[in-house]
gemmi code that builds the backbone of each chain (N, CA, C; Angstrom):
import gemmi

chains = {
    "A": [
        ("MET", (13.225, -9.635, 143.571), (11.719, -9.450, 142.769), (11.927, -9.660, 141.340)),
        ("ILE", (10.927, -10.293, 140.839), (10.733, -10.414, 139.488), (10.394, -9.076, 138.975)),
        ("LYS", (10.996, -8.745, 137.733), (10.646, -7.364, 137.125), (11.217, -7.318, 135.644)),
        ("PRO", (10.531, -6.443, 134.939), (10.917, -6.124, 133.587), (12.229, -5.613, 133.616)),
        ("ASP", (13.106, -5.810, 132.356), (14.538, -5.510, 132.266), (14.553, -4.101, 132.280)),
        ("PHE", (14.360, -3.353, 133.168), (14.425, -1.886, 133.113), (15.964, -1.246, 132.640)),
        ("GLU", (16.970, -1.884, 132.898), (18.253, -1.464, 132.501), (18.457, -1.506, 130.984)),
        ("LYS", (17.983, -2.717, 130.416), (18.083, -2.780, 129.085), (17.298, -1.825, 128.279)),
        ("THR", (16.136, -1.395, 128.797), (15.329, -0.487, 128.034), (15.570, 1.001, 128.449)),
        ("GLY", (16.559, 1.154, 129.318), (16.836, 2.595, 129.496), (15.831, 3.006, 130.655)),
        ("GLY", (15.162, 2.376, 131.385), (14.383, 2.725, 132.397), (12.908, 2.721, 132.300)),
        ("LEU", (12.490, 2.723, 131.064), (10.903, 2.626, 130.794), (10.577, 1.411, 130.075)),
        ("VAL", (9.371, 0.998, 130.462), (9.084, -0.543, 129.468), (7.550, -0.094, 129.262)),
        ("PRO", (7.113, -0.546, 127.785), (5.744, -0.325, 127.522), (4.944, -1.421, 128.316)),
        ("VAL", (3.586, -0.907, 128.512), (2.831, -1.916, 129.188), (1.558, -1.685, 128.311)),
        ("ILE", (1.015, -2.900, 127.995), (-0.350, -3.154, 127.496), (-1.387, -3.445, 128.425)),
        ("ALA", (-2.463, -2.673, 128.457), (-3.591, -2.800, 129.384), (-4.590, -3.519, 128.809)),
        ("GLN", (-5.118, -4.691, 129.069), (-5.968, -5.462, 128.524), (-7.248, -5.853, 129.372)),
        ("ASP", (-8.519, -5.614, 128.856), (-9.764, -5.961, 129.749), (-9.587, -7.338, 129.970)),
        ("TYR", (-9.671, -7.735, 131.353), (-9.569, -9.089, 131.669), (-10.828, -9.955, 131.187)),
        ("LYS", (-11.990, -9.465, 131.071), (-13.177, -9.976, 130.690), (-13.376, -10.054, 129.145)),
        ("THR", (-13.222, -9.171, 128.429), (-13.642, -9.045, 126.946), (-12.278, -9.200, 126.102)),
        ("GLY", (-10.952, -8.922, 126.605), (-9.896, -9.265, 125.979), (-9.606, -8.076, 125.316)),
        ("ASP", (-10.497, -6.785, 125.203), (-10.258, -5.646, 124.453), (-8.824, -4.887, 124.779)),
        ("VAL", (-7.975, -4.616, 124.246), (-6.809, -3.814, 124.165), (-7.354, -2.380, 124.695)),
        ("LEU", (-6.909, -1.926, 125.820), (-7.468, -0.776, 126.335), (-6.567, 0.464, 126.091)),
        ("MET", (-5.243, 0.106, 126.335), (-4.425, 1.133, 126.158), (-2.946, 0.819, 126.460)),
        ("LEU", (-1.970, 1.712, 125.824), (-0.477, 1.482, 125.829), (-0.020, 2.703, 126.868)),
        ("ALA", (0.789, 2.362, 127.875), (1.559, 3.325, 128.580), (2.819, 2.668, 129.155)),
        ("TYR", (3.707, 3.658, 129.810), (4.912, 3.228, 130.193), (4.966, 2.990, 131.706)),
        ("MET", (5.850, 2.150, 132.270), (6.159, 2.046, 133.736), (7.737, 2.194, 133.776)),
        ("ASN", (8.147, 2.812, 135.013), (9.484, 2.719, 135.287), (9.504, 1.776, 136.498)),
        ("GLU", (10.666, 1.603, 137.104), (10.874, 0.551, 138.136), (9.849, 0.890, 139.357)),
        ("GLU", (9.646, 2.151, 139.680), (8.924, 2.743, 140.724), (7.520, 2.416, 140.464)),
        ("ALA", (7.032, 2.688, 139.509), (5.502, 2.476, 138.848), (5.212, 1.007, 138.910)),
        ("TRP", (6.218, 0.230, 138.493), (6.087, -1.509, 138.582), (5.678, -1.633, 140.248)),
        ("LYS", (6.671, -1.105, 140.910), (6.717, -1.547, 142.463), (5.314, -1.125, 142.874)),
        ("LYS", (4.758, 0.032, 142.716), (3.531, 0.536, 143.406), (2.393, -0.308, 142.594)),
        ("THR", (2.627, -0.527, 141.456), (1.366, -1.646, 140.953), (1.166, -2.751, 141.604)),
        ("LEU", (2.504, -3.435, 141.877), (2.576, -4.709, 142.583), (2.069, -4.322, 144.034)),
        ("GLU", (2.399, -3.514, 144.763), (2.025, -3.225, 146.218), (0.620, -2.991, 146.333)),
        ("THR", (-0.029, -2.189, 145.516), (-1.195, -1.636, 145.595), (-2.385, -2.366, 144.869)),
        ("GLY", (-1.991, -3.281, 144.014), (-2.937, -3.741, 143.045), (-3.701, -2.970, 142.110)),
        ("LYS", (-3.232, -1.556, 142.002), (-4.054, -0.657, 141.080), (-2.655, -0.224, 140.095)),
        ("VAL", (-3.264, -0.210, 138.897), (-1.940, -0.024, 137.796), (-1.448, 1.531, 137.937)),
        ("HIS", (-0.162, 1.620, 138.089), (0.313, 2.741, 137.989), (1.520, 3.011, 136.684)),
        ("TYR", (1.505, 4.039, 136.142), (2.213, 4.295, 135.012), (3.254, 5.504, 135.386)),
        ("TYR", (4.345, 5.433, 134.332), (5.196, 6.643, 134.395), (4.803, 7.750, 133.193)),
        ("SER", (4.253, 8.893, 133.514), (3.894, 9.928, 132.470), (5.377, 10.348, 132.083)),
        ("ARG", (5.488, 10.269, 130.635), (6.726, 10.770, 130.008), (6.396, 12.095, 129.678)),
        ("SER", (5.291, 12.721, 129.566), (5.165, 14.103, 129.484), (5.293, 14.836, 130.691)),
        ("ARG", (4.691, 14.423, 131.794), (4.424, 15.004, 133.091), (5.974, 14.541, 133.999)),
        ("ASN", (6.635, 13.724, 133.558), (7.883, 13.088, 134.167), (7.541, 12.761, 135.641)),
        ("LYS", (6.452, 11.967, 135.875), (6.114, 11.688, 137.068), (5.181, 10.322, 137.185)),
        ("ILE", (5.234, 9.633, 138.374), (4.297, 8.359, 138.467), (2.860, 8.850, 138.390)),
        ("TRP", (2.126, 8.089, 138.026), (0.703, 8.503, 137.704), (-0.096, 7.110, 137.960)),
        ("LEU", (-1.038, 7.272, 139.060), (-2.042, 6.208, 139.414), (-2.980, 6.472, 138.252)),
        ("LYS", (-3.359, 5.444, 137.533), (-4.109, 5.569, 136.477), (-5.748, 5.624, 137.091)),
        ("GLY", (-6.568, 6.707, 136.489), (-7.753, 6.895, 137.210), (-7.566, 7.951, 138.431)),
        ("GLU", (-6.546, 8.613, 138.490), (-6.351, 9.394, 139.834), (-7.089, 10.581, 139.678)),
        ("SER", (-7.529, 11.141, 138.361), (-8.518, 12.167, 138.186), (-9.718, 11.714, 137.878)),
        ("SER", (-9.832, 10.619, 136.967), (-11.423, 10.463, 136.504), (-11.793, 9.362, 137.361)),
        ("GLY", (-11.178, 8.784, 138.558), (-11.664, 7.437, 139.143), (-11.837, 6.111, 138.373)),
        ("HIS", (-11.272, 6.223, 137.047), (-11.303, 5.004, 136.420), (-9.950, 4.142, 136.465)),
        ("VAL", (-9.967, 3.793, 137.613), (-8.709, 2.954, 137.975), (-8.705, 1.564, 137.565)),
        ("GLN", (-7.522, 1.234, 137.233), (-7.410, -0.258, 136.586), (-6.912, -1.304, 137.643)),
        ("LEU", (-7.601, -2.172, 138.291), (-7.309, -3.177, 139.048), (-6.541, -4.442, 138.498)),
        ("VAL", (-5.564, -4.444, 139.085), (-4.540, -5.665, 138.448), (-5.418, -7.109, 138.774)),
        ("LYS", (-5.528, -7.787, 137.592), (-6.004, -9.202, 137.662), (-4.893, -10.137, 137.341)),
        ("GLU", (-4.144, -9.851, 136.305), (-2.912, -10.903, 135.986), (-1.799, -9.925, 135.337)),
        ("ILE", (-0.733, -10.429, 135.527), (0.447, -9.772, 134.813), (1.490, -10.699, 134.183)),
        ("PHE", (1.654, -10.396, 132.950), (2.623, -11.339, 132.070), (3.569, -10.539, 131.599)),
        ("LEU", (4.856, -11.190, 131.385), (6.064, -10.478, 130.916), (6.483, -11.132, 129.515)),
        ("ASP", (6.983, -10.519, 128.751), (7.399, -10.964, 127.251), (8.484, -12.000, 127.417)),
        ("CYS", (8.933, -12.557, 126.243), (10.022, -13.239, 126.082), (11.348, -12.813, 126.513)),
        ("ASP", (11.275, -11.314, 126.110), (12.438, -10.679, 126.118), (12.619, -9.586, 127.408)),
        ("LEU", (11.597, -9.830, 128.352), (11.422, -9.268, 129.533), (11.379, -7.650, 129.585)),
        ("ASP", (10.944, -7.296, 128.233), (10.960, -5.792, 128.159), (9.589, -5.215, 127.539)),
        ("THR", (8.608, -5.990, 127.684), (7.227, -5.617, 127.634), (6.332, -6.121, 128.567)),
        ("VAL", (5.214, -5.517, 129.131), (4.443, -5.916, 130.156), (2.980, -5.931, 129.626)),
        ("LEU", (2.275, -7.031, 129.966), (1.010, -7.083, 129.478), (0.036, -7.174, 130.858)),
        ("ILE", (-0.808, -6.325, 131.105), (-1.740, -6.432, 132.461), (-3.254, -6.492, 131.925)),
        ("LYS", (-3.721, -7.757, 132.468), (-5.135, -7.754, 132.344), (-5.734, -7.236, 133.536)),
        ("VAL", (-6.644, -6.284, 133.217), (-7.230, -5.370, 134.338), (-8.915, -5.280, 134.308)),
        ("ASP", (-9.203, -4.995, 135.592), (-10.845, -4.624, 135.654), (-10.773, -3.288, 135.758)),
        ("GLN", (-11.241, -2.780, 134.601), (-11.051, -1.270, 134.258), (-12.329, -0.830, 134.810)),
        ("LEU", (-12.232, -0.037, 136.051), (-13.391, 0.570, 136.800), (-13.811, 1.696, 135.743)),
        ("GLY", (-15.180, 1.870, 135.877), (-15.930, 2.970, 135.218), (-15.882, 2.574, 133.726)),
        ("GLY", (-15.510, 1.639, 133.245), (-15.537, 1.036, 131.694), (-14.871, 1.626, 130.780)),
        ("ALA", (-14.127, 2.744, 131.166), (-13.503, 3.630, 130.164), (-11.771, 3.717, 130.433)),
        ("ALA", (-11.013, 3.345, 129.494), (-9.578, 3.501, 129.711), (-9.079, 4.996, 129.201)),
        ("CYS", (-9.673, 5.550, 128.072), (-9.160, 6.601, 127.176), (-9.757, 7.929, 127.839)),
        ("HIS", (-8.680, 8.809, 127.928), (-8.958, 10.300, 128.286), (-9.981, 10.916, 127.540)),
        ("LYS", (-10.192, 10.244, 126.219), (-11.088, 10.915, 125.490), (-12.623, 10.546, 125.661)),
        ("GLY", (-12.651, 9.636, 126.735), (-14.210, 9.289, 126.959), (-14.302, 7.876, 126.420)),
        ("TYR", (-13.474, 7.248, 125.470), (-13.970, 6.054, 125.043), (-13.418, 4.951, 126.008)),
        ("ARG", (-13.902, 3.653, 125.614), (-13.581, 2.506, 126.364), (-12.092, 2.033, 126.072)),
        ("SER", (-11.741, 2.100, 125.029), (-10.410, 1.952, 124.681), (-9.837, 2.977, 123.840)),
        ("CYS", (-8.402, 3.294, 124.054), (-7.795, 4.374, 123.421), (-7.579, 3.943, 121.774)),
        ("PHE", (-7.886, 2.714, 121.426), (-7.856, 2.120, 120.085), (-9.348, 2.317, 119.543)),
        ("TYR", (-9.892, 3.552, 119.604), (-11.307, 3.651, 119.149), (-11.406, 4.139, 117.799)),
        ("ARG", (-10.377, 4.212, 117.050), (-10.171, 4.567, 115.688), (-9.624, 3.423, 114.851)),
        ("ARG", (-10.431, 2.912, 113.771), (-9.853, 2.072, 112.883), (-9.566, 2.527, 111.501)),
        ("LEU", (-8.337, 2.005, 110.735), (-8.059, 2.600, 109.645), (-9.092, 2.169, 108.682)),
        ("ASP", (-9.580, 2.870, 107.869), (-10.686, 2.500, 106.872), (-10.272, 3.069, 105.596)),
        ("GLY", (-9.350, 2.329, 104.715), (-9.011, 3.058, 103.383), (-8.032, 4.155, 104.021)),
        ("ASN", (-8.354, 5.556, 103.446), (-7.389, 6.475, 103.939), (-8.094, 7.469, 104.993)),
        ("GLU", (-9.136, 6.582, 105.911), (-9.674, 7.484, 106.873), (-9.443, 6.838, 108.162)),
        ("LEU", (-9.628, 7.485, 109.099), (-9.711, 6.909, 110.602), (-11.242, 6.991, 110.979)),
        ("LYS", (-11.737, 5.726, 111.040), (-13.091, 5.841, 111.437), (-13.379, 5.406, 112.837)),
        ("ILE", (-14.217, 6.014, 113.697), (-14.554, 5.899, 114.823), (-15.395, 4.772, 115.078)),
        ("VAL", (-14.954, 3.655, 115.770), (-15.582, 2.626, 115.970), (-15.669, 2.114, 117.442)),
        ("GLY", (-15.070, 2.884, 118.144), (-15.016, 2.613, 119.658), (-16.439, 3.049, 120.395)),
        ("GLU", (-16.481, 2.677, 121.517), (-17.786, 2.957, 122.391), (-17.261, 4.147, 123.075)),
        ("LYS", (-17.991, 5.087, 123.192), (-17.832, 6.262, 123.924), (-18.573, 6.293, 125.394)),
        ("ILE", (-17.968, 6.190, 126.617), (-18.358, 5.936, 127.733), (-18.797, 7.206, 128.410)),
        ("PHE", (-17.819, 8.092, 128.599), (-18.181, 9.342, 129.217), (-17.667, 10.556, 128.535)),
        ("ASP", (-18.123, 11.770, 128.979), (-17.846, 13.093, 128.116), (-16.816, 13.712, 129.077)),
        ("PRO", (-15.342, 13.875, 128.345), (-14.406, 14.388, 129.231), (-14.491, 15.600, 129.718)),
        ("GLU", (-15.293, 16.526, 129.187), (-15.398, 17.776, 129.711), (-16.228, 17.663, 131.041)),
        ("VAL", (-17.054, 16.764, 131.008), (-17.869, 16.509, 132.422), (-16.643, 15.930, 133.489)),
        ("VAL", (-16.131, 14.983, 133.070), (-15.207, 14.267, 133.981), (-14.079, 14.850, 134.379)),
        ("TYR", (-13.355, 15.598, 133.355), (-12.086, 16.530, 133.681), (-12.247, 17.909, 133.895)),
        ("GLY", (-13.453, 18.452, 133.586), (-13.981, 19.675, 133.775), (-13.269, 20.813, 132.753)),
        ("LYS", (-12.564, 20.134, 131.383), (-12.088, 20.844, 130.652), (-12.092, 20.076, 129.418)),
        ("LYS", (-11.638, 20.487, 128.277), (-11.507, 19.923, 127.145), (-10.321, 19.038, 127.171)),
        ("ALA", (-10.566, 17.632, 126.849), (-9.459, 16.927, 126.899), (-8.621, 16.766, 125.619)),
    ],
    "B": [
        ("MET", (-1.509, 10.484, 103.597), (-2.052, 9.200, 104.083), (-1.893, 9.198, 105.408)),
        ("ILE", (-3.045, 8.541, 105.886), (-3.157, 8.342, 107.558), (-1.761, 7.660, 108.196)),
        ("LYS", (-1.213, 8.318, 109.037), (-0.365, 7.460, 109.449), (0.153, 7.741, 111.224)),
        ("PRO", (0.954, 6.942, 111.958), (1.010, 7.458, 113.299), (1.828, 8.699, 113.178)),
        ("ASP", (2.105, 9.246, 114.371), (2.840, 10.449, 114.264), (4.198, 10.150, 114.784)),
        ("PHE", (4.963, 9.581, 113.602), (6.336, 9.343, 113.663), (7.375, 10.309, 114.210)),
        ("GLU", (6.910, 11.565, 113.754), (7.672, 12.489, 114.141), (7.894, 12.737, 115.593)),
        ("LYS", (6.602, 12.794, 116.390), (6.379, 13.052, 117.804), (7.417, 11.876, 118.363)),
        ("THR", (7.351, 10.588, 118.150), (7.923, 9.813, 118.654), (9.609, 9.280, 118.409)),
        ("GLY", (10.063, 10.335, 117.326), (11.351, 10.123, 117.133), (11.633, 8.824, 116.029)),
        ("GLY", (10.492, 8.498, 115.478), (10.772, 7.696, 114.308), (10.339, 6.388, 114.575)),
        ("LEU", (9.982, 5.804, 115.691), (9.633, 4.528, 116.012), (8.303, 4.497, 116.807)),
        ("VAL", (7.189, 3.619, 116.448), (5.982, 3.697, 117.354), (5.816, 2.110, 117.877)),
        ("PRO", (5.420, 1.926, 118.989), (5.179, 0.609, 119.294), (3.839, -0.013, 118.806)),
        ("VAL", (3.981, -1.023, 118.352), (2.800, -1.747, 117.756), (2.334, -3.213, 118.284)),
        ("ILE", (1.088, -3.085, 118.583), (0.721, -4.367, 119.640), (-0.052, -5.211, 118.368)),
        ("ALA", (0.353, -6.566, 118.329), (-0.240, -7.408, 117.312), (-1.141, -8.450, 118.224)),
        ("GLN", (-2.566, -8.511, 118.064), (-3.668, -9.173, 118.596), (-4.216, -9.974, 117.640)),
        ("ASP", (-4.426, -11.377, 118.167), (-5.152, -12.312, 117.242), (-6.498, -11.855, 117.099)),
        ("TYR", (-6.949, -11.803, 115.890), (-8.266, -11.347, 115.547), (-9.475, -12.041, 115.765)),
        ("LYS", (-9.153, -13.343, 116.009), (-10.126, -14.522, 116.272), (-10.199, -14.769, 117.785)),
        ("THR", (-9.047, -14.873, 118.521), (-9.374, -15.055, 119.997), (-9.067, -13.877, 120.871)),
        ("GLY", (-8.457, -12.817, 120.489), (-8.300, -11.639, 121.314), (-6.979, -11.636, 122.078)),
        ("ASP", (-6.394, -12.801, 121.927), (-4.941, -12.995, 122.424), (-3.905, -11.882, 122.172)),
        ("VAL", (-3.226, -11.205, 123.078), (-2.116, -10.294, 122.733), (-0.923, -11.046, 122.335)),
        ("LEU", (-0.428, -11.165, 121.221), (0.494, -11.985, 120.563), (2.055, -11.253, 120.931)),
        ("MET", (2.198, -10.156, 120.450), (3.473, -9.487, 120.773), (3.600, -7.949, 120.730)),
        ("LEU", (4.536, -7.459, 120.938), (4.877, -5.904, 120.970), (5.961, -5.717, 120.136)),
        ("ALA", (5.909, -4.906, 119.109), (7.444, -4.546, 118.484), (7.195, -3.291, 117.773)),
        ("TYR", (8.053, -2.799, 117.010), (8.035, -1.362, 116.587), (8.124, -1.282, 115.065)),
        ("MET", (7.375, -0.191, 114.732), (7.401, -0.027, 113.549), (8.077, 1.687, 113.251)),
        ("ASN", (8.783, 1.717, 111.866), (9.236, 3.089, 111.379), (8.183, 3.319, 110.393)),
        ("GLU", (8.556, 4.499, 109.625), (7.469, 4.660, 108.604), (7.444, 4.031, 107.427)),
        ("GLU", (8.665, 3.327, 107.262), (8.761, 2.552, 106.017), (8.092, 1.035, 106.275)),
        ("ALA", (8.067, 0.737, 107.746), (7.524, -0.573, 108.073), (6.003, -0.576, 108.003)),
        ("TRP", (5.682, 0.675, 108.276), (4.003, 0.884, 108.413), (3.684, 0.924, 106.650)),
        ("LYS", (4.454, 1.625, 105.972), (4.013, 1.760, 104.558), (4.172, 0.327, 103.876)),
        ("LYS", (5.158, -0.374, 104.276), (5.046, -1.774, 103.847), (4.133, -2.880, 104.377)),
        ("THR", (3.524, -2.535, 105.502), (2.468, -3.240, 105.831), (1.341, -3.109, 105.507)),
        ("LEU", (0.877, -1.766, 104.790), (-0.351, -1.281, 104.441), (-0.301, -1.846, 102.786)),
        ("GLU", (0.966, -1.733, 102.378), (1.069, -2.242, 100.730), (0.883, -3.644, 100.666)),
        ("THR", (1.432, -4.339, 101.753), (1.401, -6.192, 101.485), (0.264, -6.649, 102.140)),
        ("GLY", (-0.230, -5.968, 103.075), (-1.227, -6.684, 103.928), (-0.399, -7.653, 104.847)),
        ("LYS", (1.009, -7.669, 105.039), (1.700, -8.524, 105.990), (2.413, -7.657, 106.854)),
        ("VAL", (2.371, -7.943, 108.047), (2.862, -7.033, 109.116), (4.555, -6.907, 109.009)),
        ("HIS", (5.038, -5.868, 108.934), (6.530, -5.567, 108.831), (6.768, -4.835, 110.131)),
        ("TYR", (7.768, -4.983, 110.917), (8.330, -4.413, 111.723), (9.675, -3.662, 111.847)),
        ("TYR", (10.123, -2.815, 112.648), (11.544, -2.500, 112.482), (12.348, -2.923, 113.621)),
        ("SER", (13.228, -3.607, 113.329), (14.072, -4.291, 114.280), (15.123, -3.407, 115.104)),
        ("ARG", (14.967, -3.073, 116.338), (15.838, -2.143, 116.893), (17.137, -2.708, 116.981)),
        ("SER", (17.401, -3.951, 117.305), (18.754, -4.762, 117.519), (19.404, -4.848, 115.958)),
        ("ARG", (18.644, -4.987, 114.982), (19.171, -5.184, 113.686), (19.330, -4.091, 112.677)),
        ("ASN", (18.374, -3.138, 113.278), (18.404, -1.757, 112.621), (18.054, -2.099, 110.954)),
        ("LYS", (16.998, -2.657, 110.954), (16.419, -2.923, 109.596), (15.035, -3.349, 109.726)),
        ("ILE", (14.410, -3.119, 108.575), (12.834, -3.530, 108.367), (12.836, -4.952, 108.305)),
        ("TRP", (11.754, -5.873, 108.886), (11.654, -7.105, 109.257), (10.297, -7.665, 108.815)),
        ("LEU", (10.216, -8.346, 107.860), (8.844, -8.905, 107.846), (8.585, -9.949, 108.433)),
        ("LYS", (7.585, -10.050, 109.597), (7.374, -10.920, 110.680), (7.212, -12.307, 110.117)),
        ("GLY", (7.959, -13.273, 110.382), (7.711, -14.505, 109.683), (8.615, -14.934, 108.694)),
        ("GLU", (9.316, -13.908, 108.199), (10.401, -14.231, 107.114), (11.214, -15.430, 107.168)),
        ("SER", (11.656, -15.686, 108.518), (12.540, -16.771, 108.836), (11.559, -18.162, 109.116)),
        ("SER", (10.645, -18.004, 109.870), (9.858, -18.841, 110.528), (8.631, -19.531, 109.589)),
        ("GLY", (8.395, -18.502, 108.652), (7.114, -18.663, 107.877), (5.680, -18.218, 108.773)),
        ("HIS", (5.888, -17.845, 109.944), (4.811, -17.245, 110.711), (4.382, -16.003, 110.567)),
        ("VAL", (3.956, -15.569, 109.290), (3.665, -14.433, 108.913), (2.375, -13.925, 109.491)),
        ("GLN", (2.172, -12.584, 109.714), (1.127, -12.037, 110.285), (0.227, -11.261, 109.212)),
        ("LEU", (-0.757, -11.905, 108.826), (-1.878, -11.157, 107.943), (-2.560, -9.984, 108.556)),
        ("VAL", (-2.590, -8.883, 108.124), (-3.392, -7.886, 108.546), (-4.847, -7.943, 108.416)),
        ("LYS", (-5.839, -7.829, 109.623), (-7.083, -7.895, 109.365), (-7.657, -6.349, 109.721)),
        ("GLU", (-7.189, -5.927, 110.936), (-7.583, -4.260, 110.952), (-6.710, -3.765, 111.873)),
        ("ILE", (-6.585, -2.450, 111.497), (-5.360, -1.540, 112.108), (-6.280, -0.285, 112.871)),
        ("PHE", (-5.664, -0.164, 114.125), (-6.202, 0.941, 114.925), (-5.272, 1.756, 115.248)),
        ("LEU", (-5.521, 3.238, 115.670), (-4.472, 4.130, 116.095), (-5.054, 4.391, 117.450)),
        ("ASP", (-4.085, 4.816, 118.357), (-4.787, 5.250, 119.603), (-4.858, 6.770, 119.630)),
        ("CYS", (-5.324, 7.403, 120.848), (-5.905, 8.591, 120.745), (-4.881, 9.636, 120.541)),
        ("ASP", (-3.575, 9.236, 120.852), (-2.532, 10.028, 120.815), (-1.642, 10.027, 119.451)),
        ("LEU", (-2.184, 8.982, 118.548), (-1.446, 8.737, 117.395), (-0.075, 8.172, 117.614)),
        ("ASP", (0.198, 7.627, 118.457), (1.588, 7.289, 118.981), (1.655, 5.835, 119.095)),
        ("THR", (0.503, 5.146, 119.063), (0.525, 3.587, 119.328), (-0.379, 2.827, 118.244)),
        ("VAL", (-0.046, 1.615, 117.713), (-0.804, 0.951, 116.508), (-1.214, -0.334, 117.274)),
        ("LEU", (-2.347, -0.585, 117.137), (-2.847, -1.970, 117.615), (-3.425, -2.653, 115.999)),
        ("ILE", (-2.850, -3.680, 115.796), (-3.153, -4.566, 114.688), (-3.565, -5.926, 114.989)),
        ("LYS", (-4.956, -6.002, 114.350), (-5.598, -7.432, 114.621), (-5.144, -8.363, 113.269)),
        ("VAL", (-4.431, -9.626, 113.761), (-3.898, -10.245, 112.657), (-4.447, -11.745, 112.631)),
        ("ASP", (-4.045, -12.269, 111.529), (-4.171, -13.641, 111.187), (-2.786, -14.404, 111.343)),
        ("GLN", (-2.555, -14.932, 112.460), (-1.341, -15.355, 112.763), (-0.893, -16.641, 112.096)),
        ("LEU", (-0.308, -16.606, 110.959), (-0.125, -17.948, 110.359), (0.787, -18.924, 111.036)),
        ("GLY", (0.668, -20.146, 111.261), (1.295, -21.106, 111.807), (1.021, -21.125, 113.357)),
        ("GLY", (0.073, -20.029, 113.779), (-0.421, -19.984, 115.228), (0.446, -19.636, 116.320)),
        ("ALA", (1.775, -19.307, 115.878), (2.737, -18.905, 116.921), (3.399, -17.292, 116.661)),
        ("ALA", (3.340, -16.628, 117.589), (4.032, -15.346, 117.315), (5.504, -15.273, 117.826)),
        ("CYS", (5.751, -16.094, 118.789), (6.922, -15.991, 119.735), (8.225, -16.768, 119.035)),
        ("HIS", (9.209, -16.077, 119.095), (10.372, -16.976, 118.401), (10.893, -17.879, 119.350)),
        ("LYS", (10.252, -17.915, 120.645), (10.498, -19.280, 121.511), (9.518, -20.207, 121.341)),
        ("GLY", (8.789, -20.029, 120.505), (7.933, -21.232, 119.908), (6.437, -21.237, 120.578)),
        ("TYR", (6.252, -20.088, 121.471), (4.965, -19.939, 121.859), (3.819, -19.360, 121.074)),
        ("ARG", (2.542, -19.610, 121.309), (1.587, -18.894, 120.548), (1.600, -17.311, 120.906)),
        ("SER", (2.016, -16.722, 122.151), (2.049, -15.359, 122.509), (3.654, -15.284, 123.013)),
        ("CYS", (4.227, -14.078, 122.750), (5.231, -13.689, 123.601), (5.117, -13.407, 125.194)),
        ("PHE", (3.768, -13.292, 125.319), (3.498, -13.265, 126.712), (3.211, -14.501, 127.422)),
        ("TYR", (3.851, -15.420, 127.421), (3.837, -16.658, 127.846), (3.924, -16.999, 129.343)),
        ("ARG", (4.482, -15.887, 129.980), (4.788, -16.225, 131.435), (4.000, -15.199, 132.327)),
        ("ARG", (3.492, -15.752, 133.232), (2.695, -15.065, 134.045), (3.170, -14.931, 135.463)),
        ("LEU", (3.125, -13.697, 135.979), (3.665, -13.388, 137.394), (2.782, -14.075, 138.558)),
        ("ASP", (3.543, -14.870, 139.036), (2.674, -15.838, 140.275), (3.612, -15.599, 141.403)),
        ("GLY", (3.000, -14.672, 142.321), (3.774, -14.535, 143.412), (5.193, -13.869, 143.175)),
        ("ASN", (6.335, -14.423, 143.623), (7.698, -13.822, 143.129), (8.413, -15.019, 142.000)),
        ("GLU", (7.506, -15.685, 141.042), (7.865, -16.553, 139.948), (7.371, -16.377, 138.726)),
        ("LEU", (7.914, -16.593, 137.689), (7.298, -16.201, 136.450), (6.814, -17.794, 136.168)),
        ("LYS", (5.542, -17.990, 135.742), (5.075, -19.308, 135.657), (4.773, -19.259, 134.085)),
        ("ILE", (5.113, -20.334, 133.454), (4.969, -20.683, 132.088), (3.536, -20.996, 131.858)),
        ("VAL", (2.609, -20.215, 131.378), (1.254, -20.436, 131.242), (0.815, -20.597, 129.962)),
        ("GLY", (1.728, -20.172, 128.843), (1.362, -20.048, 127.246), (1.494, -21.528, 126.845)),
        ("GLU", (0.994, -21.513, 125.351), (0.905, -22.682, 124.865), (1.992, -22.730, 123.868)),
        ("LYS", (2.701, -23.907, 123.838), (4.073, -24.007, 122.786), (3.705, -24.553, 121.725)),
        ("ILE", (3.892, -23.971, 120.526), (3.513, -24.366, 119.322), (4.529, -25.160, 118.374)),
        ("PHE", (5.696, -24.657, 118.574), (6.793, -25.196, 117.880), (8.210, -25.116, 118.411)),
        ("ASP", (8.921, -26.118, 118.067), (10.322, -26.028, 118.782), (11.517, -25.046, 118.072)),
        ("PRO", (11.720, -24.012, 118.530), (12.788, -23.076, 117.883), (13.831, -23.715, 117.220)),
        ("GLU", (14.512, -24.779, 117.868), (15.575, -25.398, 117.147), (15.466, -25.887, 115.789)),
        ("VAL", (13.996, -26.456, 115.771), (13.734, -27.039, 114.431), (13.289, -26.041, 113.368)),
        ("VAL", (12.691, -25.022, 113.892), (12.380, -23.856, 112.998), (13.192, -23.066, 112.650)),
        ("TYR", (14.311, -22.488, 113.407), (15.281, -21.684, 113.115), (16.503, -22.286, 113.066)),
        ("GLY", (16.750, -23.725, 113.389), (17.887, -24.471, 113.114), (19.073, -24.038, 114.298)),
        ("LYS", (18.631, -23.494, 115.236), (19.610, -23.148, 116.402), (18.931, -22.826, 117.508)),
        ("LYS", (19.604, -22.701, 118.612), (18.943, -22.228, 119.824), (18.502, -20.791, 119.742)),
        ("ALA", (17.102, -20.528, 120.003), (16.517, -19.342, 120.072), (16.863, -18.504, 121.342)),
    ],
}
model = gemmi.Model(1)
for chain_id, residues in chains.items():
    chain = gemmi.Chain(chain_id)
    for i, (resn, *xyz) in enumerate(residues, 1):
        res = gemmi.Residue()
        res.name, res.seqid = resn, gemmi.SeqId(i, " ")
        for name, pos in zip(("N", "CA", "C"), xyz):
            atom = gemmi.Atom()
            atom.name, atom.element = name, gemmi.Element(name[0])
            atom.pos, atom.b_iso = gemmi.Position(*pos), 0.0
            res.add_atom(atom)
        chain.add_residue(res)
    model.add_chain(chain)
structure = gemmi.Structure()
structure.add_model(model)
structure.setup_entities()
C-alpha cells in the first residue's frame, strides 16, 4: 500500500486539507498510519489527535466531515495534501471556514476569515 | 511581536507555502523563531532545516526565493500559512512547481505536477 513514510517521521505526518473547489487552505492536522488507512477506506478524513491521543473522524462532533477528493504526497513522502469537500462549509472549531482566519497585519492579527457557525451552538460550550 | 506559539510546539512550527496567485499549495517546511523573524524582516521566506539544523533562506541555492505576500496564523497559533510569490515558478527541489506533484491513484503515485526545471542543471548534482 502506498503510504507516507511514518517510520521516518516518528509515526505522525502533517496533513494539509485544502478545499477542492476554492483552493482555500482549511487546516493542518496530523495522521498516524491508522488514520491514513481509515481515511482511504472510508473516503472521510481521519486525523490523529495529539492532545487526545486518539484517531479522530473530522466532523464527528460538528457534522463537518471532510470528503476526500484527491490525495497528494510530497517529494519526501512526509507530508500529505488532501483536497476535500468540506461539508457544512467550515473546517475550524472556532466556526470559521478556515483555521487560517487571521492575517498578520503589522503587529496585529486581523480577522479576515468568514465565520460560518457559532461554536457554542454547534458544540454546546465555548470552543 | 505577534508570533506562533513556539513554546507549545517545542520550538518548530509547520509552515504551508501557497502560491498567492493560483492558490496551489507549494510545500510544507518548518520555522523556528529566528526563521520567523528573518522572514518578517526580509520579506523572503526563511525555514529551519531539521536535517541540516540551520536556518535556510528558501532559494539560496536555486534562486527560487519565496517573496512574502500575506501571512496567516491558525486558530491554535501552531501553524503558519504564507501566501508567496514563488520566483522561478518552482518550489520543489525535484524541479516541480509544487512538492505535491504526485497524486494517489489507486495503489500508485501518479506524477501530475508540472516540471519547471532540471535539478541536475540547477543544483549541479542529482537531487
